[in-house]
N, C-alpha and C positions, 0 to 999 in steps of 0.2 A: 504494500500500500504506500502511495506517495505522501510525503509529509505536506502539511499546509503551506509551508514556506516554499517548497519545491513546486507545488501546484501553482502558487501565485507567480513565482518567478518564471516558470516555464510555459504556463498556459494562459494566465490572466494578463500579466504585464504586457506581453507582445500585442495584446488587443487594446487594452485600456490606455497605454501610454500614447500611441498615435491618435486615438480618439480624443484624449484630453488635449493634446497639442492642437488638433484640428478644431476643437471647440474654442480654444483660446484665440486662434487665428480668426475664425469666422464669426465668433460671438453671435450665434443664432438667437433669434427672438424667443424661440421655445427650445431650450436645450434638450428636453426629454424627447420631443419629436425628432430632433436632429440625431440624437443618439440611436433611436430606433431605426431611423433611415440608414445611418452609418453601419450599424451592426447587421442590418438585413442585407447589405451589399457584400458582406464578407463571406468568403468560403474558407473555412478553417481547415487547411490541410497542412501537413508537416512541411511541405516544400513551398507553400503559398502563404507566408506571413503577410500581414497588412502592409508593412513598409520595410524597406531595407534599413540598415543602420545609417547609411549616408542620408537617406531621405529624412529619417528621424532627426539627425543632427542638423540638417538644413532647416527643418521645421522649428527646432529648439532655438536656432539662431534668429529665425523670423519672429518668434515669440519675444525674445529678449529685445530685439529691435523695436517691436511694437510697444513693449512696456516702456522703453526709453522715450518713445514718441509720446505716449500718454503722460509720462512724467513731465516732459518738456512742455506739453500743452497746458498742463495744470499750472506750471510755473508762469507761463505766459499770461494765463488768465489772472493769476494773482497780481502780476505787475500791471496789467491793464486796469484791474479794479483799483489798485493803489493809485494809479495815475488819475483815474476818474475822480476819486475822492479828493486828491490834491487840487484838481481843477475846480471842483465844486467849492472847496474851501476858499480858493482865491476869488471866486465869484461872489462870495458872501460878504 
């Protein structure tokens, strides 16, 4: 009998990791529907894993890039808000 850790590492992670990365990149309106769609497309065979290691690495880089973008956009919004407040204060 296979251990829980081995089962997760060998069977579950190769499915869920690419799914999670895909969710982070696409950010669907309804994640549950998207997960159902994603999983229904998969044919789980030993030779047919969802993504190769290179594709997973590329997707991870894309997620990191997107996270940096989001962080940058948040900072820009803060600066713009601050500038608006300063302008309003000068008008008073």
